[in-house]
DRENKE-779527 format. One line per 3 residues: number of its first residue (from 0); for each residue z, y, x of N, C-alpha, C, O, CB. Coordinates in nm, 3 decimals. Atoms other than C-alpha are relative to their C-alpha. Glycine has a CB too. Example, Ala and Ser with C-alpha at 12.3 -4.5 7.8 and 13.67 -1.06 7.14 Angstrom:
2
0	0.000/-0.119/0.089/0.780/-0.450/1.230/0.000/0.120/0.090/0.066/0.118/0.194/0.125/0.003/-0.099 | -0.006/-0.119/-0.082/0.714/-0.106/1.367/0.073/0.109/-0.077/0.090/0.220/-0.026/-0.142/0.046/0.041
***
This chain:
121
0	0.000/-0.120/0.083/0.000/0.000/0.000/0.000/0.125/0.086/-0.067/0.223/0.055/0.121/0.000/-0.094 | -0.003/-0.116/-0.088/0.079/0.238/0.284/-0.136/0.021/0.066/-0.188/0.132/0.070/0.109/-0.017/0.107 | 0.129/-0.009/-0.068/-0.243/0.160/0.471/-0.110/0.045/-0.094/-0.202/0.116/-0.052/-0.036/-0.134/0.062
3	0.101/-0.037/0.099/-0.447/0.203/0.152/0.025/0.137/-0.061/-0.053/0.183/-0.144/-0.006/-0.104/-0.109 | -0.038/-0.131/0.056/-0.274/0.537/0.077/0.014/-0.007/-0.151/-0.028/0.083/-0.224/-0.103/0.108/0.039 | -0.014/0.026/0.143/-0.187/0.394/-0.264/0.129/0.056/-0.059/0.147/0.053/-0.180/-0.007/-0.148/-0.027
6	-0.126/-0.055/0.050/0.157/0.557/-0.288/0.028/0.135/0.066/-0.009/0.158/0.181/0.117/-0.098/0.026 | -0.037/-0.132/-0.053/0.287/0.912/-0.245/0.142/0.000/0.058/0.172/0.078/0.148/-0.011/0.106/-0.109 | -0.136/0.018/-0.050/0.651/0.807/-0.189/0.026/-0.150/0.011/-0.020/-0.228/-0.072/0.105/0.070/-0.093
9	-0.042/0.139/-0.016/0.793/0.480/-0.061/0.145/-0.009/-0.045/0.234/0.046/0.019/-0.017/-0.050/0.150 | -0.136/0.012/0.052/1.097/0.390/-0.269/0.059/-0.133/0.045/0.058/-0.232/-0.029/0.003/0.013/-0.156 | -0.053/0.122/-0.061/1.258/0.134/-0.041/0.126/-0.045/-0.075/0.212/0.036/-0.107/0.030/0.023/0.149
12	-0.118/0.060/0.062/1.510/-0.102/-0.204/0.071/-0.079/0.108/0.036/-0.194/0.136/-0.038/-0.091/-0.124 | -0.065/0.057/-0.118/1.746/-0.176/0.082/0.069/-0.133/-0.027/0.090/-0.211/0.066/0.100/0.096/0.053 | -0.067/0.126/0.032/1.918/-0.464/-0.101/-0.099/-0.115/-0.020/-0.058/-0.232/-0.020/0.085/0.017/-0.125
15	0.101/0.106/0.017/1.593/-0.655/-0.154/-0.071/-0.035/0.130/-0.142/-0.135/0.139/-0.102/0.041/-0.104 | 0.058/0.030/-0.130/1.482/-0.635/0.207/0.098/-0.084/0.081/0.214/-0.099/0.041/-0.037/0.131/0.076 | -0.082/0.090/-0.081/1.617/-0.862/0.480/0.092/0.071/0.096/0.099/0.033/0.213/-0.086/-0.092/0.075
18	-0.095/-0.069/-0.085/1.873/-0.620/0.617/-0.053/0.129/0.058/-0.165/0.171/0.029/0.043/-0.090/0.109 | 0.031/-0.131/-0.056/1.871/-0.299/0.812/-0.126/-0.003/0.088/-0.203/0.093/0.087/0.117/0.051/0.081 | 0.119/0.007/-0.085/1.604/-0.417/1.059/-0.128/0.015/-0.082/-0.220/0.085/-0.041/-0.002/-0.131/0.077
21	0.120/-0.012/0.084/1.349/-0.456/0.778/-0.012/0.139/-0.061/-0.123/0.190/-0.076/0.002/-0.105/-0.111 | 0.003/-0.137/0.053/1.445/-0.118/0.631/-0.057/0.094/0.106/-0.139/0.181/0.075/0.142/0.045/-0.043 | 0.051/-0.085/-0.108/1.382/0.045/0.969/-0.150/-0.020/0.019/-0.222/0.077/0.042/0.074/-0.031/0.132
24	0.145/0.025/-0.011/1.039/-0.122/0.988/-0.074/0.076/-0.110/-0.178/0.136/-0.082/-0.030/-0.153/-0.011 | 0.064/-0.072/0.110/0.952/0.024/0.646/0.001/0.151/0.027/-0.099/0.219/0.004/0.071/-0.031/-0.134 | -0.007/-0.143/-0.034/1.073/0.370/0.756/-0.106/0.037/0.104/-0.174/0.139/0.092/0.140/0.036/0.052
27	0.096/-0.028/-0.105/0.856/0.352/1.066/-0.144/-0.012/-0.049/-0.229/0.070/-0.014/0.022/-0.094/0.118 | 0.135/0.014/0.055/0.549/0.225/0.879/-0.032/0.118/-0.092/-0.143/0.171/-0.087/-0.014/-0.132/-0.078 | 0.022/-0.114/0.090/0.589/0.497/0.616/-0.028/0.126/0.081/-0.115/0.205/0.045/0.122/0.020/-0.093
30	0.020/-0.118/-0.085/0.616/0.761/0.889/-0.140/-0.003/0.063/-0.206/0.100/0.073/0.108/0.007/0.110 | 0.133/0.013/-0.062/0.300/0.628/1.056/-0.109/0.046/-0.096/-0.208/0.107/-0.054/-0.026/-0.146/0.042 | 0.101/-0.036/0.099/0.107/0.682/0.732/0.032/0.131/-0.073/-0.036/0.168/-0.169/-0.015/-0.111/-0.101
33	-0.034/-0.130/0.058/0.278/1.013/0.646/0.053/-0.007/-0.141/0.034/0.086/-0.220/-0.119/0.086/0.001 | -0.054/0.018/0.135/0.452/0.878/0.337/0.152/0.017/0.005/0.219/-0.059/0.075/-0.038/-0.139/-0.057 | -0.146/-0.017/0.002/0.806/1.010/0.268/0.068/-0.117/-0.069/0.012/-0.181/-0.158/0.037/0.132/-0.071
36	-0.079/0.111/0.053/1.076/0.754/0.189/0.111/0.054/-0.089/0.181/0.148/-0.052/0.058/-0.087/0.114 | -0.108/-0.033/0.093/1.310/0.782/-0.110/0.073/-0.129/-0.033/0.029/-0.203/-0.122/-0.055/0.070/-0.130 | -0.072/0.124/0.028/1.566/0.498/-0.102/0.050/-0.007/-0.144/0.095/0.093/-0.200/0.118/-0.014/0.095
39	-0.042/0.024/0.138/1.650/0.349/-0.443/0.151/-0.021/-0.003/0.204/-0.097/0.079/-0.074/-0.122/-0.062 | -0.146/0.008/0.003/2.018/0.386/-0.543/0.057/-0.033/-0.138/0.167/0.012/-0.169/0.059/0.129/0.048 | -0.042/0.020/0.138/2.048/0.259/-0.900/0.118/-0.092/-0.023/0.165/-0.099/-0.137/-0.110/-0.051/-0.074
42	-0.106/0.096/0.024/2.323/-0.001/-0.849/0.134/0.041/0.059/0.145/0.144/0.125/-0.038/-0.133/0.054 | -0.135/-0.027/-0.049/2.693/-0.015/-0.765/0.001/-0.001/0.152/-0.035/-0.101/0.214/0.101/-0.105/-0.056 | -0.013/-0.010/-0.144/2.746/0.104/-0.410/-0.127/0.034/0.075/-0.124/0.046/0.197/0.052/-0.125/0.052
45	0.125/-0.027/-0.071/2.383/0.180/-0.334/-0.004/0.140/0.059/-0.067/0.160/0.163/-0.118/-0.019/-0.094 | -0.008/-0.134/-0.062/2.452/0.550/-0.275/0.072/-0.012/0.134/0.028/0.044/0.235/0.075/0.101/-0.093 | -0.076/0.018/-0.123/2.711/0.445/-0.017/-0.086/-0.072/0.105/-0.080/-0.040/0.223/0.130/-0.079/-0.028
48	0.080/0.081/-0.091/2.467/0.197/0.135/-0.119/0.077/0.057/-0.143/0.071/0.178/-0.050/-0.124/-0.073 | 0.125/-0.062/-0.048/2.151/0.407/0.157/0.018/0.137/0.065/-0.076/0.189/0.124/-0.096/0.014/-0.113 | -0.020/-0.129/-0.068/2.308/0.732/0.282/-0.029/-0.016/0.149/-0.079/0.077/0.212/0.144/0.052/-0.022
51	0.023/0.025/-0.142/2.287/0.577/0.629/-0.149/-0.008/0.030/-0.195/0.038/0.135/0.070/-0.129/0.044 | 0.146/0.011/-0.017/1.916/0.499/0.585/-0.062/0.140/0.001/-0.147/0.170/0.084/-0.063/-0.086/-0.112 | 0.052/-0.136/0.007/1.846/0.858/0.487/0.034/0.079/0.125/-0.050/0.152/0.178/0.055/0.070/-0.124
54	-0.041/-0.068/-0.123/2.044/0.991/0.783/-0.082/-0.048/0.120/-0.126/0.032/0.202/0.150/-0.021/0.025 | 0.081/0.055/-0.109/1.862/0.757/1.022/-0.143/0.053/-0.007/-0.202/0.090/0.094/0.001/-0.154/-0.005 | 0.137/-0.051/0.019/1.527/0.864/0.876/-0.009/0.145/0.047/-0.101/0.182/0.119/-0.042/-0.011/-0.148
57	0.001/-0.142/-0.037/1.612/1.232/0.920/0.018/0.020/0.151/-0.055/0.097/0.213/0.109/0.076/-0.076 | -0.033/-0.021/-0.141/1.761/1.204/1.270/-0.101/-0.065/0.095/-0.138/-0.006/0.196/0.139/-0.054/0.029 | 0.079/0.078/-0.095/1.536/0.940/1.428/-0.149/-0.012/-0.033/-0.228/-0.045/0.055/0.057/-0.135/0.010
60	0.139/0.026/0.038/1.209/0.928/1.232/-0.069/0.128/-0.044/-0.158/0.177/0.026/-0.007/-0.104/-0.111 | 0.074/-0.113/0.056/1.104/1.224/1.018/0.036/0.133/0.066/-0.051/0.219/0.082/0.027/0.010/-0.149 | -0.050/-0.125/-0.060/1.316/1.499/1.183/-0.029/0.121/-0.087/-0.045/0.233/-0.037/-0.062/0.021/0.139
63	0.030/-0.109/0.093/1.249/1.707/0.873/0.061/-0.032/-0.136/0.077/-0.148/-0.172/-0.153/0.022/-0.012 | -0.045/0.018/0.138/1.389/1.761/0.525/-0.114/0.023/-0.100/-0.096/0.004/-0.220/0.117/0.095/-0.031 | 0.114/-0.024/0.088/1.044/1.850/0.387/-0.047/-0.131/-0.061/-0.069/-0.229/0.010/-0.115/0.069/0.078
66	0.042/0.119/0.075/0.940/1.599/0.120/0.098/-0.116/0.011/0.063/-0.228/-0.024/-0.135/-0.045/0.046 | -0.100/0.105/-0.011/1.259/1.402/0.190/0.094/0.010/-0.119/0.157/0.114/-0.140/0.078/0.010/0.134 | -0.089/0.002/0.116/1.452/1.304/-0.121/0.082/-0.129/0.003/0.041/-0.230/0.060/-0.080/0.011/-0.132
69	-0.086/0.117/0.011/1.734/1.065/-0.193/0.066/0.006/-0.137/0.129/0.106/-0.172/0.107/-0.005/0.114 | -0.062/0.005/0.132/1.848/0.960/-0.537/0.152/0.009/0.012/0.210/-0.015/0.118/-0.041/-0.130/-0.074 | -0.146/-0.002/0.006/2.208/1.006/-0.642/0.041/-0.043/-0.140/-0.008/0.011/-0.239/0.057/0.141/0.035
72	-0.056/0.046/0.126/2.395/0.822/-0.916/0.148/0.034/0.003/0.220/-0.010/0.093/-0.025/-0.154/-0.024 | -0.136/-0.053/-0.002/2.724/0.987/-1.009/0.097/-0.086/-0.081/0.159/-0.038/-0.176/0.000/0.142/-0.055 | -0.102/0.083/0.063/2.936/0.692/-1.116/0.037/-0.117/0.091/-0.041/-0.157/0.178/-0.050/-0.051/-0.137
75	-0.055/0.118/-0.066/3.144/0.404/-0.980/0.039/0.018/0.146/0.070/-0.080/0.214/-0.098/-0.110/-0.009 | -0.038/-0.023/-0.138/3.221/0.568/-0.646/0.149/-0.022/0.024/0.193/-0.043/0.137/-0.037/0.141/0.042 | -0.145/0.017/-0.013/3.593/0.534/-0.718/0.039/-0.141/0.046/0.154/-0.163/0.084/0.067/0.031/-0.132
78	-0.029/0.137/-0.042/3.568/0.163/-0.632/-0.014/-0.020/0.151/0.013/-0.129/0.201/-0.092/-0.096/-0.072 | 0.028/0.014/-0.142/3.485/0.232/-0.266/0.102/0.073/0.087/0.149/0.181/0.052/-0.138/0.053/0.032 | -0.099/-0.056/-0.092/3.720/0.300/0.025/-0.052/0.131/0.060/0.025/0.226/0.077/0.031/-0.102/0.113
81	0.061/-0.118/-0.063/3.479/0.555/0.178/-0.119/0.044/-0.086/-0.234/0.025/-0.047/-0.045/-0.031/0.148 | 0.111/-0.033/0.091/3.276/0.690/-0.117/-0.090/0.109/0.056/-0.049/0.191/0.138/0.055/0.043/-0.134 | 0.097/-0.101/-0.041/2.965/0.897/-0.066/0.047/0.138/-0.044/0.110/0.154/-0.149/-0.139/-0.032/-0.060
84	-0.036/-0.138/0.030/3.017/1.273/-0.058/-0.128/0.083/0.001/-0.209/0.072/0.093/0.104/0.056/0.103 | 0.113/-0.093/0.003/2.759/1.531/-0.163/0.054/0.142/-0.003/0.161/0.168/-0.059/-0.094/-0.028/-0.122 | -0.035/-0.141/0.000/2.774/1.904/-0.105/-0.129/0.080/-0.007/-0.220/0.061/0.073/0.085/0.039/0.128
87	0.119/-0.083/0.018/2.519/2.157/-0.228/-0.128/-0.082/-0.013/-0.232/-0.047/0.041/-0.013/0.097/0.117 | 0.118/0.083/0.025/2.285/1.880/-0.338/-0.043/-0.087/0.117/-0.154/-0.140/0.117/-0.112/0.085/-0.039 | 0.035/0.080/-0.118/2.293/1.698/-0.004/0.112/-0.101/0.030/0.230/-0.072/0.011/-0.025/0.092/0.124
90	-0.097/0.100/-0.046/2.462/1.381/0.117/0.063/0.048/0.130/-0.007/0.100/0.217/-0.067/-0.139/0.019 | -0.070/-0.032/-0.123/2.725/1.445/0.382/0.015/-0.129/0.082/0.031/-0.237/0.025/0.140/0.065/-0.030 | -0.019/0.121/-0.082/2.755/1.206/0.678/0.137/-0.061/-0.025/0.235/0.011/-0.042/-0.016/0.034/0.150
93	-0.130/0.066/0.019/3.030/0.947/0.631/0.094/0.034/0.115/0.050/0.061/0.226/-0.018/-0.152/-0.011 | -0.101/-0.035/-0.099/3.354/1.014/0.817/0.059/-0.122/0.071/0.126/-0.109/0.172/0.111/0.077/-0.064 | -0.054/0.123/-0.059/3.441/0.650/0.893/-0.113/-0.085/0.056/-0.227/-0.074/0.012/0.081/-0.079/-0.104
96	0.097/0.094/-0.055/3.264/0.388/1.099/-0.033/-0.107/-0.105/0.049/-0.134/-0.193/0.054/-0.067/0.130 | 0.038/0.108/0.090/3.076/0.116/0.913/-0.105/0.044/-0.099/-0.163/0.152/-0.088/0.121/-0.051/-0.074 | 0.109/-0.022/0.095/2.837/0.096/0.622/0.047/0.063/-0.132/-0.034/0.079/-0.223/-0.069/-0.129/-0.029
99	-0.055/-0.072/0.117/3.067/0.265/0.362/-0.005/-0.080/-0.130/0.002/-0.021/-0.238/-0.074/0.128/-0.019 | 0.008/0.078/0.124/3.043/-0.024/0.118/0.122/-0.089/-0.021/0.120/-0.180/-0.105/-0.126/-0.086/0.001 | -0.123/0.075/0.022/3.395/-0.163/0.150/0.062/0.042/-0.132/0.082/0.160/-0.158/0.099/0.021/0.117
102	-0.058/-0.028/0.131/3.544/-0.192/-0.196/0.152/-0.016/0.004/0.206/-0.093/0.084/-0.060/-0.093/-0.107 | -0.145/0.013/0.013/3.909/-0.145/-0.292/0.033/-0.140/-0.051/-0.037/-0.194/-0.137/0.057/0.109/-0.096 | -0.042/0.134/0.043/4.091/-0.477/-0.333/0.030/-0.004/-0.149/0.000/-0.104/-0.215/0.125/-0.045/0.079
105	-0.032/-0.003/0.144/4.211/-0.372/-0.679/-0.127/-0.007/-0.085/-0.127/-0.071/-0.190/0.079/0.127/-0.034 | 0.127/0.005/0.074/3.851/-0.319/-0.795/-0.059/-0.141/0.005/-0.110/-0.192/-0.095/-0.101/0.102/0.057 | 0.052/0.136/-0.013/3.747/-0.658/-0.659/0.078/-0.096/-0.089/0.019/-0.183/-0.153/0.006/-0.047/0.146
108	-0.083/0.086/0.086/4.040/-0.825/-0.838/-0.030/0.024/-0.147/-0.043/-0.072/-0.224/0.149/0.026/0.027 | 0.023/-0.036/0.141/3.976/-0.640/-1.166/-0.132/-0.058/-0.052/-0.138/-0.105/-0.166/-0.001/0.152/-0.015 | 0.133/0.038/0.046/3.606/-0.732/-1.182/-0.048/-0.133/0.055/-0.167/-0.164/0.048/-0.098/0.107/0.036
111	0.036/0.133/-0.048/3.614/-1.078/-1.023/-0.047/-0.084/-0.119/0.027/-0.104/-0.215/0.120/-0.069/0.072 | 0.060/0.073/0.114/3.385/-1.282/-1.248/0.011/-0.149/0.021/-0.028/-0.198/0.127/-0.148/0.040/-0.019 | -0.040/-0.035/0.136/3.485/-1.470/-1.457/0.152/0.014/-0.018/0.199/0.033/-0.131/-0.051/-0.104/-0.096
114	-0.146/0.001/0.014/3.861/-1.466/-1.380/0.064/0.138/-0.012/0.175/0.148/-0.062/0.060/-0.070/0.116 | -0.060/-0.133/0.001/3.920/-1.089/-1.348/0.032/0.050/-0.139/-0.034/0.012/-0.236/-0.091/0.096/0.067 | -0.042/-0.055/0.131/4.096/-0.898/-1.628/-0.113/0.070/-0.076/-0.112/0.070/-0.199/0.113/0.097/0.021
117	0.110/-0.071/0.067/3.779/-0.699/-1.701/-0.086/-0.093/-0.084/-0.155/-0.048/-0.175/-0.086/0.072/0.101 | 0.086/0.097/0.070/3.609/-1.019/-1.825/0.075/-0.082/-0.105/0.014/-0.162/-0.175/-0.064/-0.094/0.101 | -0.081/0.084/0.090/3.894/-1.165/-2.031/-0.009/0.040/-0.147/0.031/-0.036/-0.235/0.143/0.004/0.043
120	0.002/-0.048/0.140/3.834/-0.962/-2.345/-0.084/-0.087/-0.080/-0.100/-0.065/-0.200/-0.049/0.142/-0.013
***
């Protein structure tokens, strides 16, 4: 699709690829063909997960904010130890080491399927 210029934006789904190495390959291929990347963040914890991809793209690949967008979903961040932070419409770099997707133990217990209290109703 990139080589055929069939897309204007590449909406990479980081959870469907084989890890960070494959995401980086997509970022590099998209850059080669001049296609901006917009990581998909529609699920629980995806904002926390893809903020790193966007930062890597900006710092190491695109070096520009022009045509660079990143989705944001404003719910469920309270379940994460290091939730994503936005300021003035921009993601802020995480303050802790790691991938920012560590969940609180209480959230994991509450929503453990099928034994967690959230599923007993």
